[in-house]
Every structure is written in structure tokens, then in C-alpha cells.
N, C-alpha and C positions, 0 to 999 in steps of 0.2 A: 289297219290298226287305228282304233279310235283313241281319243285322249285318255279316257278312263283306263283302258288296257295299258297304254304307255305308262301312265302314272303308277300302276301296280308294278310294272317291270322296273321302273326307275327307283321306286322305294325298296324293292327287293335288291336291286343293284347296290343301293347305298348300304344296306345291311351287309352285303358281301364285301363291299369296300372296307367297312369298319372291321370286319373279321380279318381281311388281309392286313390291315394296319396293325391289328393286335399281334398277329404272328410276326410281322416284320419288326415290331418293337423288340420282340424277344430275340430274333435272329441277329439283328444289327446292334444290339446293346453292347456298349464298350466292354462290359464285364463278361461277355460271352466269347470265349476263345474262337468259336466257330466263325464269328463275324470277320476275323482277320484272314481267313482262308479264301482261296478262289471259289470254292463251292459256296461259302457263305456270302461272298460278294454277288455271285450270280443269283443266288436265291433271293437276296435282298433287292437287287435291281429288278428282278422279275416281279416280285411282290409290289414294289413301289410303282412300276409301270401298270400293273393290274389295278392298283388302287386308283390311279388317275383315270383309267378307262371306265371304271364302274361307279365312281363317286358322282354325286350331284354337285354342281357348282353354283353357289349363291352369289348374289351381287356383292361386289367388293365396295369398300369405301374409297373416297378420293385420298384420304389420309395425307393431306398436304398440311403439315403442322406449322411451317414457317417459311419465310421467303427472305432472300438476301437482296437488299436494294442499296447499291453502292457499298458503303462501309457499315451499314446497319442491318440487323436482323429483326424482322417483325413476325410476331405470332399471327397465324392465320386461323380464323374461325369460320366455319360454314354456317351461314344464317339463311333460313328459309324466309324470304321476304314476301313471297306470294304462294299461297297453297291452293292448287286446283285439283279436281278429282283425278285428272290424268297426268298432271305435271306439277312439280315444285320449281319455282324460280329460286335458285340458290346463289347467294352472294359469298364470294371468298373474301371475307372481311380482313384486311390487313390492319390489325389492331394498332392504333396510334399513328397510322400513316394516312395522309390526305393529299389530294392534289392530282391524282392520275385520272385520265379520261375513262368514262364508263364504256364497257364493251359487253354486248349481249352475245354470248357464244351459243349458237343453236345446235344442239347435239342431234344426231340422227335418231329417228324412231323407226329403226329398221332391223331390229333383232338384238343388238347389243345395248347394254346400259350406257348411260352418259359417262360413266367412269372409264369407258374406253378412251375418252379424251383427257385423261389425267395428265399425260405428257404435254398435251396442247395447252392445258391450263397452266401447268408449272412453267412453261417457257414464256407465256404471255404475262404472267402475274407480276413480274418485277416492273413492267412498263405500263400496265393497264389495271383498271378496276374491273374485275371479271365477274360476270353473272352468267349462269348456265341453266339451260332447260334440262331438268332432271326428270325424265319421263317415267311414269309408273308402269309396272308390269300389269297388263290388262287383267290377268287372272286374279289380281288382288283388288280390283275396283268393283264394288258391288253393282248389281244391275240397276239399283235405284239411281245411280249417277247418270244413267242414260247412255246414249251412244256417243262415239267420238269419230266424227267424220273428217274428210279432207278439209272442209271449210272451218271446222272446229279448230284444227291445227293453226290455220291462218289467223283465226280470231284470237287464239291464245297469244300469238306473237304480237299482234296489235295491242292487246291488253298489256303485255309485258313492256312494250315500248312506251305506252302511255304512262305506265307506272314509273319507268326509269327517266323519262323526260327527253326533251329535244336535243340534249348534248350527248346522245348515246350513239355508239357505232355498233353495227351488227355484222357478225361473222357466222356464216352457215357452212356446214361441212357435209358433203354428199347429199343424201336424200332431201334434207330441208332447204337446199338452195332453191327448190321450187316454191315452197311456202314463204321463204324469206323475200324472194323477188315479188311474189304476189302481194304480200303484206305491204311492202314498200310502195308498190304501184297503187294499191287501194288507199293507203294513207295519203299519197300524193294527190290522187283524184279528189279526196275529201278535204284537201288543204289542211291536213292535220299537222300542227306545229311540232309534233314529236316524231316526225320521219327520221330515219337514221341519217347521221351526218355522212357516214360512209357505209357501203355495203360490200363485204368481201364474200365472194362465192367460190367455194373450193370443191372441185371434183364432183359436180352434180349433174343430173340428167335433165338438162333444159331443152336439148334437141337430140332425141334418141335415134334419129336417122343418121347422125354423123358418126362414122366409124363404129357401127354397132358391135357390142361385145356379146358374150354368151348370155349375160343377164338380159340384154335387149332382145336377143333372138328367142330366148325361152319364153318371154312374155307374149310373143307372137305365135309360137308353136301351138299353144293351148288356147282353146276358146274360154270365154269368161265362165261358162258353165263348169269347166274343169276346175278352175280356181275356187269357185263357190262350193263345189261338191267334194273336192279332194283336199284342198288346202285349208278349208275352214272347219273348225271343230268347236264343240262346246266345252267350257272349262268344267272339269269333273268335280265331284264332291270333295270337300276338305279345303277349299279355298274361298276367300271372301267374294270372288267373282263367279261363283258356281252358276252355270247356266249361260254365262256371257259367251257370245260367239267371237272366236279369236283365230288369228293365224298363229299357231303354237310356236314357241321358241325352239323346240326340239326339231321341228321341220325346217325352220330357217337355218339352224345350225347344220343340219344334214346337207342343205343346199350349199352353204358356205364351204364345207369340207369337200364335197364332191367336185367342186370347181377346181380344187388344187389337191386332189387326193394323194398324188405321189409326193408332193411337197410335205404334207402332213405326216405321211408314213416315214419319210426320210428323217424328219425332225424327231419323231419318236424313237427311231432306231439310233439316232445320234445321242438322244437323251439316255437311252439304255447304256450306251458306251460311256457316257459321262459319269453315270452312277457306278459303273463297273470299275472305272479307273480313278474314281475319286476327284473328278474335275468339278468341284463345287460351284464355282462361279458360272460356268456354262449351264449346269443343272438348275441353278437358281434363276437364271434368265429364262430358261424354258418354262419353269413353273410360273414365273410372274406373267409371262405372255399367255399361257394357256389357262391360268386361273381367271384371267379377264376374258379371253376369247371364248371360253366354254360357258361363261355365264350369260345366258340370254333371257329375253323377256317375251311375253306374248303381246302381239299387236292387236288392237281392236279390228274386228273383221271389216267393218264398214270403211275404215281408213285404208286398210290394205287393198281391198277390192277397188275402191275409187282410184287409188294411186296406180294400180295396174292398168285400169281402163283409161284414165285421163292422161297420165304422164307417159306410159310406155306404149299402149296400143294406139291411142288417138293423137299422141304428141301435141296436146292442146297448147302447151306453152309456146313452142316454135310456130305453130299454126295460128297463134293469137286468137284462139277460140275459147280459152279458159274463162270460167266465170267464178265469181265469189258471191254467194247468197243470191244466185240467179242473175246477177248483173255482170256484163262483160268487163274484164280487167284490161285496162289500157296502159301498157307499159311506157308509152310515149309521155304519159303524165309525169314520169320521174324526170325531174330537171335539176333538183338541188342536191341530190345524193351522189357523192362520188362513188365510182364503181371499180372494184378490183376483182378480176377473175383469175383463178389459179388452176392449172392442170398438171398432171404427171405424164411424162412422155411414155412411161411403161405401164400406165394404168390399164388393167384388164377388166375393170368393173365399169368404169365410166370413160368412154373413148375420147380421144383428142377431138376438140371442137364442140363437144356437148355442153360444156360450161361456158365456153367463149361465146356461145350463141346469145348470151345476155347482152353482149356488147352491141349486137345488131338490133336487138329488141328495144333497147333503151336509147332511141335515136335522138332524144332531146337533152341528154346529158352532154355538156360540152366536151369536146375531145380531150382537152387538157385535164379533165376530171375523170378520165378513164385510163385503166391500165390492164394489160393482160400478160400473164407470165406462164410459161411452160417450163417445168423443172426437169432437166435432163436426168435420166436414170431413176426417176421416182415412180414407184408403183402407187396403188391406191392409198395404202396406209402410210406410205412415205410422205404423202402430202401433208399429213397432220401429226405425224409422230416420228420418233427416231432422230438420228443425227442429221440426216439431210434436211428435215423440217427445222431443227434447231439452228443449223448453220446458215441455211439459205432462205427458207420461206418465212419463218417467224420474223427475222429482221426486215424483210420486204413488207410484210403486213404492218408491222409497227411503224415503219417509215411512212407508209401510205396513210395510216390513221393519224399520225402526228401532223401530217401536212394539212389536215382539215380540222384540227382541234380548235 
């Protein structure tokens, strides 16, 4: 199936979803006596489940309106402080509050939007001045903007750090731990005064030979020609990026779901029961999760293919053969940036030891400036979201950053 065909089906599915929604509005209306019967509940639950299966999911907003700091509440405004073709640098401006250290939160460019880190931002915001990389959907970036490569990603991070200044800390989650580590090394090699004060790397593929997961294994099962010919498609007509080669979001989403198919089926079955028995809070939690989870973006083809080859197939970070703009990256140049690595004991996407590898690469960071943490019971998403993150990992990260302010 090519992208244009999928787009026709997706648009048709959206029309079907809207029709289901219209019928459900009538069936479930409080003024309709049928809505209070078991038959009515079953019909409504079935229709709402069908709505969610057929609808298109758009990017959500962060929608962080205020933050509580000690006894005061501050309004939060999202300010775009740097605008790039493939990414906006967004500042969560706590109106009227000054004094917190600056943190560049590097969101993954791996399928989901940066809003997947909403919970991460909310937990960090009371203690830090947060900036985030809000990556663009490649299908909305015109061809005139040019390509976006592996090195472009590193270049963006360096530019963002230069804009924010030398008193900034960097946190990278999952995929961008690679680019964050490279950017820090390159800036250190160049004696750039704006190197991060601390670098926190969370659940990222820095040495993909350690405890390989299904993600790592899949990248080796297929040759690069397969990824180029099967995974890469052209953006169809009707979008700003028409003709741009991308790794489509719908293919990424299919991969995410197939990894845990039974879990997703079980969650949807439970959701149906929640609707049937009027368990509103559980149903709302399901909607909130899948509204974000199902909203995906297209990745630039050149960035995706280079990542597969350089990070997963060749393991260039751990082998120390990685280059930036043709020059070898020297991780031993990092001396002044404190390093924190965080992993989840139950992570099935990034295996234990893959992120910790940064500790062995950065040999010239003094031992007292390094820390590694494995969170018991945490899966991949538990590293940066949910109660386990809020109770255990966020305080650890804040404590580490505060130590080097």
C-alpha cells in the first residue's frame, strides 16, 4: 500500500467515524429513553469503540495553563523562541516567575509528537525553566526546506544550546540521547562555552548490542534496501510537504502496536467494559492515553535511514566511529559536563546497559560528576511518564541538576 492509497482510506475512515459519532449522539442522548437500557448501552459502547478505531488523530496541545510553585500559582505561556523548518524551540514561560535553571528537554523524533512528554514537562516545570524541541511533521514541511539528516538533528541541538547559553542543562529521552551525546562532544571539542552543565540521558540506544530488544533485532533482520524500498514513501497530494520522502507515521504506529498487540487489544476490551458500566474515570484515562498515542508524525526519510544504519546496524556510538559533518566525534573531549544516565529495569524497547554505555564513553568526566540509575519495575514509558517517573525519577533528575547549577 502506498501513501496515497492509505490517505484515501484514512479520509474515508474519518467520514465513517463522523457518521458513527452522529448516530451515537442520538442513541446516548439523555433525553432518549433507549440510552438507559442495556441494549442502548451496548450500542453506544460499540459505536464509541468504532469511532476511535476509524478516526484520525491530530496532534494535541501541551495545554499546560499554570504551575504551582510553593504557595503561588503562575500562568504558563508557550513561547516559540526559535523557529526552524523541522522544529520549534518552545519555552514554557512561567509568567512573573524568575530564577530557575534552564533545561533543554530534547523530545524524540521517532513517531510521536513532543506532546507525548506533557507529563514530563509538568513534573519538571515547578523546579526548572523548561524549553522543548517541538518537532514538525515532515509531511507539512515543503520540499523547498531541503532535507533533514542525522547531522542536521545534531546541528539543531547545538544551535539551541547556543541560543540558551552556557548555564543550560540538557535532558534527552529515548532516540535523541544519541544526538544529545554527540552535540555535547562536538561542542566540547570546539571549546564552545555553551556546553550543557549537565547531560541527562534516559532510555536511549547508545550501545545496541547490550541486551538487544525486538527493536534492535528487527533492524538487523532486514537489509537497508528493505527499509529504503518498503518503509520509505512520498507524501501524497494535499499536504505542504507533497513529494517529500518520509517514513510515514501510520507505519510507525503499526510497528508500535504490533510489538504489544495483546496489550492493546486487552485495553480496548477493558475500555468497552468501562463504557458499558459507566466507569467514567477509567474511560477518560483510556481516551487521554490513546488520543496522544495514536497521534503520530512522519519522519524525514534521510534521518530515519541514517539512524537505522548508523545507530542500530553499525552501532557507531559504542564503536566510537560516529562522525559529525565528516569529522570523528571524540567523546573523551567531554570533561566539564556532569552525566546522568537512567534506565528502566523492564524496558522492552531499550535494553539494560544501552544507555549506561555513555558512562564508559565519557572517560574524562570525573567519577564524582557521573551517576547511573536503574529504576526497578519501570518500562520504557515509565522512565518519563506516570507515577513512577513523578515519584522516583523526576526528583533524582532535579537533584542532579541542582547540584551543578
